[in-house]
C-alpha positions in Angstrom: -25.9 84.2 19.8 -28.3 83.7 17.1 -29.8 80.2 17.1 -29.2 79.3 13.6 -25.4 79.1 13.8 -26.0 77.1 17.5 -27.5 74.7 15.5 -24.9 74.2 12.9 -22.3 74.4 15.5 -24.2 71.2 16.9 -25.0 70.2 13.5 -21.5 69.9 12.7 -20.6 68.0 16.3 -23.5 65.7 15.4 -21.6 64.3 11.7 -18.6 64.4 12.7 -17.5 67.4 10.8 -16.1 68.5 14.4 -14.0 66.2 16.3 -11.9 66.8 19.3 -9.2 64.7 20.5 -5.3 64.1 19.4 -5.4 64.3 15.5 -2.3 65.0 13.6 -1.8 67.8 10.8 0.2 67.7 7.4 2.6 69.9 9.3 3.1 66.9 11.8 1.4 69.4 15.2 -0.7 67.2 17.1 -4.4 69.1 16.9 -6.7 68.4 19.8 -9.6 68.7 17.4 -10.4 68.4 13.2 -12.5 70.3 11.3 -13.7 68.6 8.0 -15.9 70.5 6.4 -16.0 68.3 2.9 -19.4 65.6 3.9 -21.5 68.9 5.1 -22.6 68.8 1.3 -24.9 64.9 1.9 -26.7 67.0 4.6 -29.7 68.9 2.3 -31.1 70.8 6.0 -27.8 71.5 6.8 -27.2 73.2 4.0 -30.2 75.1 4.3 -28.6 76.3 7.1 -26.3 77.7 6.0 -27.2 79.6 2.9 -29.4 81.4 5.2 -26.1 82.8 7.4 -24.3 83.1 4.5 -27.0 85.4 2.8 -27.7 87.4 6.3 -24.1 88.1 6.3 -23.7 89.5 2.7 -26.4 91.4 3.3 -24.7 94.8 3.8 -21.1 93.7 1.7 -21.2 95.4 -2.0 -19.8 92.6 -4.9 -21.0 92.0 -8.4 -20.0 88.0 -8.8 -19.9 85.5 -6.4 -17.6 82.2 -6.2 -16.3 79.7 -3.6 -13.0 78.2 -3.6 -12.5 74.4 -4.4 -14.1 72.3 -3.3 -16.5 72.3 -0.4 -16.9 75.9 -1.1 -18.0 75.9 -4.5 -20.9 74.4 -4.2 -22.2 76.6 -1.2 -21.8 80.0 -3.5 -23.2 78.6 -6.8 -26.8 78.1 -4.0 -26.1 81.8 -2.7 -25.6 82.8 -5.9 -28.9 81.7 -7.4 -31.2 82.8 -4.0 -29.5 86.2 -4.8 -29.4 86.3 -8.2 -25.8 87.2 -8.3 -23.6 85.8 -10.8 -21.7 82.8 -10.1 -17.6 82.3 -11.4 -15.1 80.0 -10.8 -11.6 79.5 -10.8 -10.0 76.1 -11.7 -7.2 74.3 -10.4 -6.1 73.8 -13.9 -6.2 75.9 -16.6 -7.4 74.2 -19.7 -5.4 72.8 -22.0 -7.5 72.8 -25.3 -10.5 75.4 -25.7 -10.5 78.9 -24.8 -7.5 77.3 -22.4 -9.7 79.9 -19.8 -8.2 79.8 -15.8 -12.0 81.5 -14.3 -15.1 80.2 -15.3 -18.5 82.1 -16.0 -19.1 86.0 -18.0 -17.2 88.3 -15.9 -16.2 91.7 -17.0 -12.5 93.6 -15.7 -13.4 95.7 -13.4 -15.7 93.7 -11.4 -16.3 93.1 -7.4 -16.3 89.4 -6.7 -17.0 88.1 -3.2 -15.4 84.5 -2.7 -16.7 82.0 -0.1 -14.8 79.6 1.9 -15.5 76.6 4.2 -12.7 77.2 6.4 -9.4 79.3 7.3 -6.6 78.5 9.2 -3.4 80.7 7.8 -5.0 82.1 4.8 -2.7 81.3 2.0 -5.7 79.5 -0.1 -7.2 82.7 -0.1 -4.2 84.7 -1.2 -4.4 82.1 -3.6 -8.0 82.7 -4.9 -7.4 86.3 -4.5 -4.6 86.3 -7.3 -6.2 84.5 -9.9 -9.3 86.4 -10.1 -7.0 89.6 -9.8 -4.8 88.3 -12.5 -8.0 88.1 -14.1 -9.3 91.7 -14.1 -11.5 91.5 -11.2 -11.1 93.4 -7.8 -11.7 91.5 -4.7 -11.8 93.0 -1.3 -14.2 90.7 0.9 -14.0 87.1 2.3 -16.5 85.1 4.2 -15.8 81.8 5.7 -18.3 79.1 7.4 -15.7 78.6 10.1 -12.4 80.4 11.7 -10.5 78.5 13.0 -7.2 80.2 12.9 -4.8 81.9 15.0 -5.1 85.2 13.3 -7.0 84.8 10.0 -8.0 87.8 9.8 -5.6 89.9 10.9 -3.6 88.0 7.9 -5.8 89.0 5.4 -6.4 91.7 6.2 -2.3 92.5 5.9 -3.3 92.6 2.1 -6.2 95.2 2.2 -9.0 92.3 2.3 -11.7 91.8 4.6 -12.4 88.1 6.2 -16.3 88.1 7.8 -16.6 84.3 9.8 -20.0 82.7 10.1 -18.5 81.0 13.4 -15.4 80.9 15.2 -13.8 77.6 17.4 -14.2 80.1 20.5 -18.1 79.9 19.7 -17.6 76.0 19.2 -16.5 75.6 22.1 -18.5 77.5 23.9 -22.1 76.0 22.6 -20.3 72.4 23.0 -20.0 73.5 26.7 -23.2 74.8 27.3 -24.6 71.2 26.4 -21.8 69.0 28.0 -20.7 68.0 24.4 -16.8 69.1 25.5 -15.5 69.0 29.1 -13.6 72.3 30.2 -10.2 70.7 30.1 -10.2 69.9 26.9 -11.4 73.0 25.9 -8.9 74.7 27.5 -6.6 72.6 25.3 -7.9 73.9 22.1 -8.1 77.5 23.2 -4.4 77.0 23.6 -3.7 75.0 20.5 -5.5 77.8 18.6 -3.5 81.1 20.0 -0.2 79.3 18.5 0.8 80.3 15.1 0.6 77.2 13.6 3.9 78.2 10.8 6.6 77.8 13.4 9.0 80.5 13.6 11.9 81.0 10.7 14.9 79.9 12.3 18.4 81.4 11.0 20.5 80.0 8.5 23.4 78.3 11.7 19.9 77.1 13.0 18.7 75.3 10.2 22.4 73.9 9.6 22.5 72.1 13.4 18.8 70.5 13.0 19.8 69.3 9.4 20.7 65.6 9.7 21.4 64.8 5.7 24.7 64.7 4.8 24.8 66.0 1.6 22.2 69.3 2.7 25.3 70.0 5.4 27.7 70.3 2.9 25.6 72.4 0.7 24.7 74.5 4.0 28.5 74.6 5.1 30.2 75.5 1.7 27.3 78.9 1.7 29.0 80.1 5.1 32.2 79.2 4.9 32.3 80.8 1.2 30.2 83.7 2.3 27.9 83.2 -1.5 24.6 81.7 -1.9 25.5 82.3 -5.4 25.2 79.5 -8.3 26.6 79.9 -11.4 25.1 78.0 -14.7 27.6 77.7 -17.1 25.9 76.7 -19.8 28.4 77.1 -22.5 29.5 75.0 -25.2 33.2 75.1 -26.1 35.1 74.1 -22.9 37.9 76.7 -23.6 35.5 79.5 -23.1 33.5 77.3 -20.2 37.1 76.9 -18.0 37.9 80.1 -18.8 34.3 82.2 -16.9 34.5 78.7 -14.2 38.2 79.9 -13.9 37.3 83.8 -13.2 34.1 83.0 -11.4 35.2 80.3 -9.0 35.6 82.6 -6.2 32.5 83.9 -5.7 30.2 81.2 -6.0 29.2 77.8 -3.5 28.5 75.6 -6.6 28.9 75.1 -10.5 25.5 74.0 -12.4 26.5 72.4 -15.1 24.8 71.0 -18.8 27.2 68.8 -20.0 25.9 67.4 -22.6 25.9 71.1 -24.6 30.0 70.8 -24.1 30.6 69.8 -28.1 34.1 69.7 -27.6 33.4 67.3 -24.6 36.3 64.8 -23.9 36.3 62.6 -20.5 39.9 65.6 -19.5 36.0 67.8 -19.0 36.0 66.2 -16.0 39.5 66.2 -14.7 39.7 69.6 -15.1 36.2 70.2 -13.4 37.0 69.3 -10.8 40.5 70.4 -10.2 38.8 74.2 -10.4 36.2 72.7 -7.6 39.1 72.2 -5.5 41.1 75.0 -6.3 38.3 77.3 -5.8 36.2 74.9 -3.4 32.8 75.2 -4.8 30.1 72.0 -5.4 29.4 70.9 -8.5 25.4 70.5 -9.7 24.8 68.7 -13.2 21.3 70.4 -14.1 20.4 66.8 -15.9 17.0 67.0 -15.1 16.4 63.3 -15.0 12.8 61.8 -15.3 12.2 58.6 -16.5 11.6 55.3 -14.7 14.2 53.8 -12.1 16.3 51.1 -14.4 16.5 54.0 -17.0 17.9 57.4 -15.1 20.3 54.5 -13.3 21.9 53.9 -16.6 22.2 57.4 -17.5 23.0 58.9 -14.9 25.6 55.9 -13.3 27.5 55.1 -17.2 27.4 56.4 -20.8 29.7 58.7 -22.2 29.5 60.7 -19.2 29.1 58.4 -16.6 27.5 62.0 -14.6 27.2 59.8 -11.2 31.6 60.0 -10.6 31.7 64.0 -10.6 28.4 65.4 -10.0 27.5 65.6 -6.2 23.7 67.0 -7.1 21.8 66.7 -9.3 18.2 68.1 -10.9 15.2 65.6 -11.0 11.5 66.0 -12.4 9.0 63.9 -10.4 6.9 63.0 -13.2 8.2 59.5 -13.5 6.9 59.1 -9.6 8.7 58.5 -6.8 11.0 55.6 -7.6 12.9 57.6 -9.6 14.9 58.6 -6.3 15.6 54.7 -6.2 17.3 54.4 -9.4 19.2 57.1 -9.7 20.6 57.4 -5.6 20.1 53.7 -4.6 23.2 51.5 -3.5 26.0 54.1 -4.9 29.2 53.9 -3.4 30.1 57.6 -3.4 26.6 59.4 -1.8 25.1 61.9 -4.1 21.6 63.8 -3.8 18.9 65.7 -6.3 17.1 68.8 -5.9 13.5 68.6 -7.4 11.9 70.6 -10.1 9.1 72.0 -7.8 8.5 75.3 -9.9 9.8 76.5 -13.0 10.9 80.4 -14.3 9.6 79.5 -17.7 6.2 80.9 -18.9 3.6 78.9 -19.4 5.1 75.9 -18.5 2.6 73.4 -17.5 3.9 72.8 -13.4 0.6 73.1 -11.6 0.1 74.2 -8.0 -1.2 70.3 -7.2 1.9 68.7 -8.5 4.5 71.3 -6.6 2.0 70.0 -3.4 3.1 66.7 -4.2 6.4 66.9 -4.8 6.7 68.6 -2.1 5.4 65.3 -0.2 7.7 63.6 -1.9 10.7 65.4 -0.9 10.3 65.5 2.6 9.7 62.1 3.1 13.1 61.6 1.1 15.6 64.1 2.7 17.9 61.0 2.8 18.4 61.6 -0.7 16.7 65.2 -1.5 18.8 68.1 -0.8 15.9 70.6 -1.7 14.4 72.3 -4.7 14.6 74.4 -7.6 11.3 76.7 -7.5 10.3 80.4 -9.1 7.7 83.0 -8.1 6.7 85.8 -9.2 6.9 88.8 -6.1 8.7 88.2 -2.2 5.0 87.0 -0.8 4.9 83.9 -3.6 7.8 82.9 -2.2 7.3 83.1 1.3 4.0 81.0 0.6 6.5 78.3 -1.8 9.1 78.6 1.7 6.7 77.8 3.5 5.3 74.5 2.4 9.7 73.6 2.2 11.1 71.9 5.4 13.8 74.4 6.9 16.6 71.7 6.9 16.4 71.6 2.8 17.0 74.5 1.0 15.4 76.7 -2.3 17.3 77.4 -4.6 15.9 79.9 -7.4 16.0 80.1 -10.8 15.1 83.7 -13.2 17.2 85.8 -11.0 18.9 88.7 -12.7 20.3 92.2 -10.7 19.3 94.0 -14.4 16.7 92.8 -16.9 12.7 91.2 -16.5 13.1 88.9 -19.0 15.1 87.0 -23.0 11.6 87.1 -25.0 11.7 83.7 -24.9 9.9 83.0 -22.0 12.0 83.9 -19.3 10.8 85.6 -16.3 13.3 87.3 -13.9 13.2 88.1 -10.4 15.4 90.7 -9.0 18.3 89.0 -6.4 17.1 91.0 -3.4 12.9 89.7 -3.6 14.6 86.7 -4.2 16.2 86.1 -0.9 14.1 88.4 0.9 11.3 85.5 0.0 12.9 83.3 0.9 14.9 82.0 -1.4 18.5 80.2 0.4 20.3 80.6 -2.9 20.3 82.4 -6.4 21.3 80.7 -9.6 22.0 82.9 -12.2 23.6 82.2 -15.8 23.2 85.0 -18.7 23.8 88.3 -16.6 27.3 87.1 -15.4 28.1 84.5 -18.6 27.2 87.2 -21.3 28.8 90.0 -19.1 32.3 91.4 -20.7 33.3 90.9 -17.5 32.8 87.9 -15.8 34.3 87.8 -12.6 32.9 91.2 -11.7 29.7 90.6 -13.2 29.7 87.6 -10.2 31.1 89.2 -7.3 28.3 91.7 -8.1 25.5 88.8 -7.3 27.6 87.5 -4.8 27.4 90.6 -2.9 23.7 91.0 -3.5 23.1 88.0 -2.4 25.1 87.2 0.4 24.0 91.2 1.9 20.2 90.3 1.4 20.9 86.9 3.2 22.8 88.4 6.0 20.2 90.6 7.0 17.1 88.2 6.0 19.8 85.8 9.3 20.6 88.2 11.9 
């Protein structure tokens, strides 16, 4: 091993960027080591060594531009850019809300090749997100160069999408150097090897296995309804006339496991509306999901949910919730209820140009993971199968992903709605699809509902064999 790499390993251990012991990871797993490279920016001597190592790895690669994945790798890429006299660009965490509204900062031309530098690779997820941003801007991505590879099979993961990974040092390099310096005993080194040799992501369970592992009664009700009705179709019945509403619902109720309503758009609403709705729910054996999208402070949403004209808590078993007001909204909605209710959190939206960022999505998921008592899952959209898979992998398997923006025949509606195929939604990991106009705008909603149910259920069964 060359001297620079050996020195880097010793330095990372010296400054505490590489630790050994027992560490709880975000996934909940216990790891015998932990790597945090964010502190290296405070050590100029270490940075100088890293820059030389990066330059050495880049000699034989072709690229027109450089970038670094924020935050740790961006200052490294900036310094390499100066020394190689190669232009630097970078991807913003969020699109600017003013001025040019750009996602990629810096000067570049469509068709140029951008090499991406990062500090660490574990699962490859952040690498795909970075590549997608660059490619969306018209740039090409071929190579990733990472300072430390601590992955199970990072190179293989990136290669599956056509990218090449080069790493400066690996976990095995670290174990070898530290072992030779008597800084790490053999038994702990073997624990690290065993841990790295095991994929971090747990294997996808079948739906029945997930049901068995689900403790929330409200979430179990959903899963049991899906299996009992052999349907993972949610009908979004957004019509304004109650007679038309119930006519469509009676024709389609046998095909769905849950109905999604917007009760406040019913122009001729009376309390009898709820009575008839519940009668049809019993007749056709479906659950009721009011898409109210609560988004206010706890005391306000409690009143909106439990009182007023609609008294939603009396009849809607599930509701949608925006987390913009913070976690206390869940206590306002579901705390001290006589009859248990549950929510779906809006984590992503299918409307083009929506303002939900990846940072916001991650925060929503963290709240939902803590509150499984009253959060049965998430509403989220994806642009393709791989995007949905990455999203689904962040969601606990005892919670559900419902996906809107799904249509068998259309790619959009001209009003910002983006559609995804039924098969791609389920293959990506959606547990259920939400369909509205694709059914209710049809001349034969019964036949269309059956068509959607069969398409979604057949794919669902295939995925759970």
